[in-house]
KESESE-705125 format. One record per residue (C-alpha): x, z, y; residue in three letters. Coordinates in pm, 1 decimal, m for minus. Layout:
N
<px:X; pz:Z; py:Y; residu:ALA>
...
END
This chain:
264
<px:0.0; pz:0.0; py:0.0; residu:MET>
<px:112.1; pz:m70.9; py:356.4; residu:GLU>
<px:4.2; pz:61.6; py:694.6; residu:ILE>
<px:147.1; pz:m108.7; py:1000.7; residu:LEU>
<px:m65.8; pz:5.2; py:1293.9; residu:SER>
<px:0.5; pz:343.6; py:1456.6; residu:PRO>
<px:m367.5; pz:339.3; py:1555.7; residu:GLN>
<px:m476.1; pz:359.8; py:1193.4; residu:ASN>
<px:m704.3; pz:659.5; py:1128.7; residu:THR>
<px:m480.2; pz:800.1; py:856.6; residu:ARG>
<px:m174.8; pz:772.4; py:1078.8; residu:VAL>
<px:m352.4; pz:970.4; py:1349.1; residu:LYS>
<px:m429.5; pz:1240.1; py:1091.5; residu:GLU>
<px:m65.7; pz:1256.0; py:982.9; residu:TRP>
<px:56.6; pz:1270.6; py:1341.8; residu:ALA>
<px:m184.5; pz:1556.0; py:1406.8; residu:GLY>
<px:6.1; pz:1767.5; py:1157.5; residu:LEU>
<px:275.4; pz:1815.7; py:1421.7; residu:GLN>
<px:30.3; pz:2065.9; py:1575.5; residu:GLU>
<px:m34.7; pz:2405.3; py:1420.0; residu:LYS>
<px:m412.6; pz:2390.3; py:1461.4; residu:LYS>
<px:m429.3; pz:2076.2; py:1248.5; residu:HIS>
<px:m193.0; pz:2221.8; py:989.0; residu:ARG>
<px:m409.4; pz:2533.5; py:964.9; residu:ASP>
<px:m729.7; pz:2330.1; py:943.5; residu:LYS>
<px:m610.2; pz:2090.1; py:673.9; residu:THR>
<px:m371.2; pz:2315.1; py:483.9; residu:GLY>
<px:m106.1; pz:2042.9; py:505.6; residu:LYS>
<px:222.7; pz:1982.4; py:684.4; residu:TYR>
<px:488.0; pz:1713.2; py:727.9; residu:ILE>
<px:848.3; pz:1710.2; py:613.7; residu:VAL>
<px:1078.6; pz:1445.4; py:757.5; residu:GLU>
<px:1398.0; pz:1289.9; py:629.4; residu:GLY>
<px:1545.4; pz:1200.3; py:292.9; residu:ILE>
<px:1698.3; pz:1541.4; py:221.5; residu:HIS>
<px:1387.2; pz:1749.1; py:295.1; residu:LEU>
<px:1154.7; pz:1510.1; py:111.9; residu:VAL>
<px:1390.1; pz:1515.3; py:m187.0; residu:GLN>
<px:1394.6; pz:1896.8; py:m182.6; residu:GLU>
<px:1013.8; pz:1903.8; py:m176.4; residu:ALA>
<px:997.4; pz:1669.0; py:m474.7; residu:LEU>
<px:1261.3; pz:1861.5; py:m670.9; residu:LEU>
<px:1074.8; pz:2186.3; py:m607.0; residu:ALA>
<px:754.2; pz:2023.1; py:m732.6; residu:GLU>
<px:577.9; pz:2097.4; py:m406.3; residu:ALA>
<px:234.7; pz:1939.3; py:m378.7; residu:GLU>
<px:339.0; pz:1616.3; py:m206.8; residu:VAL>
<px:28.1; pz:1410.3; py:m136.9; residu:GLU>
<px:178.9; pz:1117.7; py:51.4; residu:ILE>
<px:528.0; pz:974.2; py:73.8; residu:LEU>
<px:564.6; pz:723.5; py:357.3; residu:ALA>
<px:875.8; pz:510.8; py:404.0; residu:TYR>
<px:995.3; pz:254.4; py:658.0; residu:ASP>
<px:917.0; pz:m90.5; py:515.9; residu:LEU>
<px:1206.2; pz:m251.7; py:700.6; residu:ASP>
<px:1458.8; pz:m10.3; py:550.2; residu:LYS>
<px:1301.1; pz:18.8; py:206.8; residu:GLY>
<px:1257.1; pz:319.0; py:m20.0; residu:MET>
<px:1570.3; pz:539.1; py:m3.1; residu:PRO>
<px:1764.4; pz:522.0; py:m329.5; residu:SER>
<px:1783.0; pz:904.4; py:m343.2; residu:GLU>
<px:1403.3; pz:921.0; py:m382.0; residu:LEU>
<px:1335.1; pz:638.3; py:m625.4; residu:ARG>
<px:1411.8; pz:840.3; py:m936.0; residu:GLU>
<px:1152.0; pz:1101.5; py:m839.0; residu:HIS>
<px:858.0; pz:866.4; py:m781.7; residu:LEU>
<px:744.5; pz:842.4; py:m1141.5; residu:GLN>
<px:767.8; pz:1215.8; py:m1201.0; residu:ALA>
<px:511.5; pz:1313.8; py:m936.1; residu:VAL>
<px:150.0; pz:1284.8; py:m1043.6; residu:GLN>
<px:m108.0; pz:1186.3; py:m783.3; residu:GLY>
<px:138.3; pz:1116.4; py:m501.9; residu:MET>
<px:49.2; pz:817.3; py:m287.1; residu:GLU>
<px:346.7; pz:602.9; py:m182.0; residu:VAL>
<px:289.1; pz:402.0; py:134.7; residu:ILE>
<px:514.5; pz:157.7; py:318.9; residu:GLY>
<px:475.5; pz:187.9; py:696.2; residu:VAL>
<px:610.7; pz:29.3; py:1011.6; residu:SER>
<px:872.1; pz:182.3; py:1238.1; residu:ALA>
<px:593.0; pz:240.2; py:1491.8; residu:ALA>
<px:401.6; pz:451.6; py:1240.4; residu:VAL>
<px:716.4; pz:648.8; py:1157.5; residu:ILE>
<px:774.4; pz:712.9; py:1528.9; residu:ALA>
<px:416.1; pz:829.9; py:1584.5; residu:LYS>
<px:438.8; pz:1082.9; py:1301.4; residu:CYS>
<px:787.5; pz:1210.1; py:1382.2; residu:SER>
<px:879.1; pz:1521.5; py:1579.5; residu:SER>
<px:1222.8; pz:1389.7; py:1681.6; residu:THR>
<px:1355.6; pz:1127.8; py:1922.2; residu:ASN>
<px:1544.4; pz:959.1; py:1639.1; residu:THR>
<px:1290.0; pz:941.2; py:1355.0; residu:PRO>
<px:1396.8; pz:955.7; py:992.1; residu:GLN>
<px:1304.1; pz:656.5; py:769.4; residu:PRO>
<px:1078.7; pz:862.7; py:543.2; residu:VAL>
<px:831.7; pz:1149.8; py:565.4; residu:PHE>
<px:594.5; pz:1328.2; py:331.5; residu:ALA>
<px:261.0; pz:1500.3; py:373.6; residu:VAL>
<px:267.0; pz:1820.9; py:170.2; residu:VAL>
<px:m7.6; pz:2070.3; py:88.5; residu:ARG>
<px:71.9; pz:2431.3; py:178.6; residu:LYS>
<px:153.3; pz:2652.0; py:m117.2; residu:GLU>
<px:m93.2; pz:2935.7; py:m167.1; residu:GLN>
<px:159.7; pz:3207.8; py:m237.5; residu:GLN>
<px:79.4; pz:3572.2; py:m171.9; residu:GLY>
<px:290.7; pz:3875.0; py:m84.7; residu:VAL>
<px:233.5; pz:4010.7; py:m437.2; residu:GLU>
<px:485.1; pz:3751.3; py:m559.0; residu:THR>
<px:755.8; pz:3937.1; py:m367.2; residu:ILE>
<px:621.3; pz:4290.2; py:m416.4; residu:LEU>
<px:629.3; pz:4246.0; py:m793.2; residu:ALA>
<px:1006.3; pz:4186.7; py:m805.2; residu:LYS>
<px:1212.9; pz:4492.5; py:m905.2; residu:PRO>
<px:1528.5; pz:4587.9; py:m711.8; residu:ASP>
<px:1446.0; pz:4318.4; py:m459.7; residu:SER>
<px:1641.1; pz:4213.5; py:m152.4; residu:LEU>
<px:1381.0; pz:4094.8; py:97.1; residu:VAL>
<px:1395.1; pz:3990.1; py:462.5; residu:VAL>
<px:1100.1; pz:4086.1; py:681.5; residu:VAL>
<px:1064.0; pz:3918.8; py:1020.7; residu:LEU>
<px:868.1; pz:4092.4; py:1294.0; residu:ASP>
<px:794.1; pz:3880.5; py:1599.5; residu:GLY>
<px:1086.7; pz:3636.1; py:1559.5; residu:VAL>
<px:943.9; pz:3357.5; py:1772.0; residu:GLN>
<px:1222.4; pz:3100.1; py:1773.4; residu:ASP>
<px:1162.9; pz:2838.3; py:1499.5; residu:PRO>
<px:1535.9; pz:2772.3; py:1468.6; residu:GLY>
<px:1606.5; pz:3140.1; py:1403.0; residu:ASN>
<px:1324.2; pz:3171.5; py:1149.7; residu:VAL>
<px:1445.2; pz:2862.6; py:964.4; residu:GLY>
<px:1807.3; pz:2975.0; py:970.7; residu:THR>
<px:1715.0; pz:3319.2; py:834.6; residu:ILE>
<px:1525.5; pz:3156.7; py:546.9; residu:ILE>
<px:1832.0; pz:2942.8; py:476.2; residu:ARG>
<px:2060.7; pz:3249.0; py:484.1; residu:SER>
<px:1822.2; pz:3441.8; py:257.7; residu:ALA>
<px:1835.7; pz:3155.5; py:10.0; residu:ASP>
<px:2216.1; pz:3140.4; py:27.0; residu:ALA>
<px:2249.7; pz:3516.4; py:m28.5; residu:ALA>
<px:2015.8; pz:3516.0; py:m327.2; residu:GLY>
<px:1738.6; pz:3715.0; py:m159.7; residu:ALA>
<px:1407.1; pz:3749.7; py:m339.1; residu:ASP>
<px:1186.1; pz:3642.1; py:m51.9; residu:GLY>
<px:1110.5; pz:3630.7; py:319.1; residu:VAL>
<px:800.8; pz:3777.0; py:481.5; residu:ILE>
<px:684.1; pz:3653.1; py:821.1; residu:LEU>
<px:491.3; pz:3914.3; py:1014.7; residu:GLY>
<px:264.0; pz:3865.3; py:1311.5; residu:GLN>
<px:413.6; pz:3686.3; py:1611.4; residu:GLY>
<px:670.7; pz:3486.7; py:1413.8; residu:CYS>
<px:720.2; pz:3113.7; py:1453.2; residu:ALA>
<px:507.9; pz:2911.0; py:1214.2; residu:ASP>
<px:685.3; pz:2836.0; py:886.6; residu:LEU>
<px:546.2; pz:2482.6; py:899.7; residu:TYR>
<px:659.7; pz:2408.8; py:1254.8; residu:ASN>
<px:879.8; pz:2093.9; py:1229.1; residu:PRO>
<px:1173.9; pz:2280.2; py:1389.4; residu:LYS>
<px:1141.8; pz:2567.2; py:1143.4; residu:THR>
<px:1128.9; pz:2326.0; py:849.6; residu:ILE>
<px:1438.1; pz:2137.1; py:966.8; residu:ARG>
<px:1629.9; pz:2461.3; py:1018.0; residu:SER>
<px:1561.2; pz:2575.2; py:660.9; residu:THR>
<px:1740.7; pz:2260.9; py:531.4; residu:MET>
<px:1518.1; pz:2273.7; py:223.6; residu:GLY>
<px:1559.3; pz:2646.1; py:152.4; residu:SER>
<px:1187.9; pz:2701.9; py:215.8; residu:MET>
<px:1134.8; pz:2537.9; py:m122.1; residu:PHE>
<px:1383.6; pz:2763.6; py:m303.4; residu:HIS>
<px:1238.4; pz:3114.2; py:m257.3; residu:LEU>
<px:903.2; pz:3272.3; py:m170.7; residu:PRO>
<px:828.7; pz:3264.7; py:202.4; residu:VAL>
<px:493.1; pz:3420.4; py:288.2; residu:VAL>
<px:300.4; pz:3543.9; py:587.5; residu:GLU>
<px:180.8; pz:3901.6; py:575.4; residu:GLY>
<px:36.4; pz:4193.8; py:768.8; residu:ASP>
<px:338.0; pz:4424.1; py:794.4; residu:LEU>
<px:117.6; pz:4727.9; py:855.1; residu:GLY>
<px:m26.9; pz:4677.8; py:507.9; residu:ALA>
<px:267.3; pz:4521.8; py:322.3; residu:VAL>
<px:548.7; pz:4761.1; py:416.8; residu:LEU>
<px:374.1; pz:5077.8; py:289.5; residu:PRO>
<px:306.2; pz:4893.8; py:m37.5; residu:GLN>
<px:673.9; pz:4802.6; py:m64.8; residu:ALA>
<px:777.2; pz:5163.9; py:m5.5; residu:ARG>
<px:530.6; pz:5285.0; py:m270.5; residu:GLU>
<px:708.2; pz:5054.7; py:m515.9; residu:ARG>
<px:1046.1; pz:5203.5; py:m432.6; residu:GLY>
<px:1175.7; pz:4980.4; py:m152.0; residu:ALA>
<px:1392.5; pz:5125.6; py:124.8; residu:LEU>
<px:1283.0; pz:4984.7; py:462.1; residu:LEU>
<px:1595.1; pz:4920.0; py:672.1; residu:VAL>
<px:1626.0; pz:4798.3; py:1031.9; residu:SER>
<px:1916.1; pz:4748.1; py:1270.6; residu:THR>
<px:1970.3; pz:4961.2; py:1578.6; residu:SER>
<px:2247.4; pz:5030.9; py:1827.5; residu:LEU>
<px:2195.6; pz:5396.0; py:1739.5; residu:THR>
<px:2192.9; pz:5336.2; py:1363.8; residu:GLY>
<px:2280.2; pz:5616.2; py:1120.4; residu:GLU>
<px:2534.6; pz:5408.2; py:925.1; residu:ASP>
<px:2734.4; pz:5090.0; py:969.7; residu:SER>
<px:2606.1; pz:4797.1; py:768.0; residu:CYS>
<px:2939.3; pz:4822.1; py:581.5; residu:TYR>
<px:2891.4; pz:5184.7; py:475.6; residu:THR>
<px:2518.5; pz:5158.8; py:401.9; residu:HIS>
<px:2439.4; pz:5123.5; py:29.9; residu:ASP>
<px:2249.8; pz:4796.2; py:m21.1; residu:PHE>
<px:2193.7; pz:4850.2; py:m392.0; residu:ARG>
<px:1841.1; pz:4898.3; py:m524.3; residu:GLY>
<px:1527.7; pz:4761.8; py:m364.0; residu:SER>
<px:1596.7; pz:4693.6; py:5.5; residu:GLN>
<px:1369.9; pz:4531.3; py:263.1; residu:TRP>
<px:1560.9; pz:4430.8; py:576.2; residu:LEU>
<px:1351.6; pz:4432.1; py:893.9; residu:LEU>
<px:1455.1; pz:4189.9; py:1167.7; residu:ILE>
<px:1287.4; pz:4182.7; py:1508.0; residu:GLY>
<px:1303.2; pz:3951.6; py:1807.0; residu:SER>
<px:1617.3; pz:3937.6; py:2022.1; residu:GLU>
<px:1436.2; pz:4058.6; py:2329.8; residu:GLY>
<px:1226.6; pz:4343.8; py:2192.5; residu:LYS>
<px:1348.6; pz:4417.3; py:1841.4; residu:GLY>
<px:1088.8; pz:4529.1; py:1590.1; residu:ILE>
<px:751.9; pz:4647.2; py:1720.9; residu:SER>
<px:677.6; pz:5020.2; py:1763.0; residu:PRO>
<px:424.8; pz:4995.2; py:1478.8; residu:GLN>
<px:687.5; pz:4852.2; py:1243.6; residu:THR>
<px:956.7; pz:5091.9; py:1367.4; residu:ALA>
<px:733.5; pz:5384.3; py:1268.3; residu:ALA>
<px:752.8; pz:5266.0; py:906.3; residu:LEU>
<px:1132.7; pz:5231.1; py:891.6; residu:VAL>
<px:1320.3; pz:5458.4; py:649.3; residu:ASP>
<px:1669.4; pz:5401.3; py:790.7; residu:LYS>
<px:1837.9; pz:5227.5; py:1083.9; residu:SER>
<px:2188.5; pz:5084.4; py:1053.1; residu:ILE>
<px:2425.8; pz:4932.3; py:1306.4; residu:ILE>
<px:2629.2; pz:4612.0; py:1292.0; residu:ILE>
<px:2963.4; pz:4714.4; py:1446.5; residu:PRO>
<px:3123.0; pz:4473.7; py:1692.4; residu:MET>
<px:3483.8; pz:4473.9; py:1812.2; residu:ALA>
<px:3426.1; pz:4242.9; py:2107.7; residu:GLY>
<px:3221.2; pz:4266.7; py:2424.8; residu:ARG>
<px:2907.5; pz:4081.1; py:2314.9; residu:ALA>
<px:2601.4; pz:4289.9; py:2391.8; residu:GLU>
<px:2414.2; pz:4185.6; py:2078.1; residu:SER>
<px:2369.1; pz:3920.5; py:1808.5; residu:LEU>
<px:2073.6; pz:3690.1; py:1776.2; residu:ASN>
<px:1822.0; pz:3752.5; py:1499.2; residu:ALA>
<px:1958.6; pz:3487.1; py:1264.2; residu:ALA>
<px:2318.2; pz:3607.6; py:1295.1; residu:MET>
<px:2222.4; pz:3971.2; py:1240.5; residu:ALA>
<px:2010.6; pz:3887.4; py:937.1; residu:ALA>
<px:2288.0; pz:3674.4; py:788.2; residu:THR>
<px:2546.5; pz:3952.3; py:819.7; residu:ILE>
<px:2316.3; pz:4202.7; py:648.6; residu:LEU>
<px:2221.7; pz:3958.0; py:373.4; residu:LEU>
<px:2577.7; pz:3869.6; py:285.1; residu:PHE>
<px:2693.4; pz:4230.8; py:289.9; residu:GLU>
<px:2399.8; pz:4305.9; py:63.2; residu:GLY>
<px:2499.3; pz:4018.0; py:m164.5; residu:MET>
<px:2858.2; pz:4147.8; py:m181.6; residu:ARG>
<px:2754.8; pz:4503.7; py:m265.6; residu:GLN>
<px:2501.6; pz:4390.3; py:m523.8; residu:ARG>
<px:2773.6; pz:4239.2; py:m737.1; residu:GLY>
<px:2831.9; pz:3879.3; py:m629.7; residu:PHE>
<px:3206.2; pz:3833.7; py:m673.4; residu:ASN>
<px:3267.3; pz:3469.7; py:m759.1; residu:LYS>
END
């Protein structure tokens, strides 16, 4: 099948997925570029449509996956259609329309001795995506996005994950309800603070640990802070006042990974 006109009704629907209200309404989102589409296919995400630039042809990296996906519609489109559906100034030659995965917090709560990242009001999509990527790299068991965080399916968030959103559970949750449940199941709720009790290098990351990361400007909310079991500090030798959310989360995750026995 081919679609050449950017005025086509289906194209307008796809382009609408760049906006959160349309993603929420339809339960779908767009991933752009060969790498992200390939990651979605490898993860067996529910890819409904794969659209590719007719002039450039189907990327060789994706051909081997086409037969393995049941019910996926493959459509050749014009460069104008690609441009209309893209969130970047230099559109990628392929995009996919994917159905959101209905994954609940219980998936993460059920894991014993879990290392989990909890984001509270992290509004920058690049930071949210980078934290998900770092969590994946450090072998974390999941990421929970609390109220006020950037949308997981925002195109900038998706690009920043570099495919890691398909590698571990990433769910939205009400922290006021989820964090007490995690504590009841034995998790230690840990946040960072300039007045922390321990350094992140002397804190014991073994056992079930949920790492709470707030926004750069305000940190975690007072409601979330009231649930914290322990605050730790990331020591700095230089004169920087603070680290951004993604950098702080990455340091904690990799120290946690080191302490929990990764020694390759």
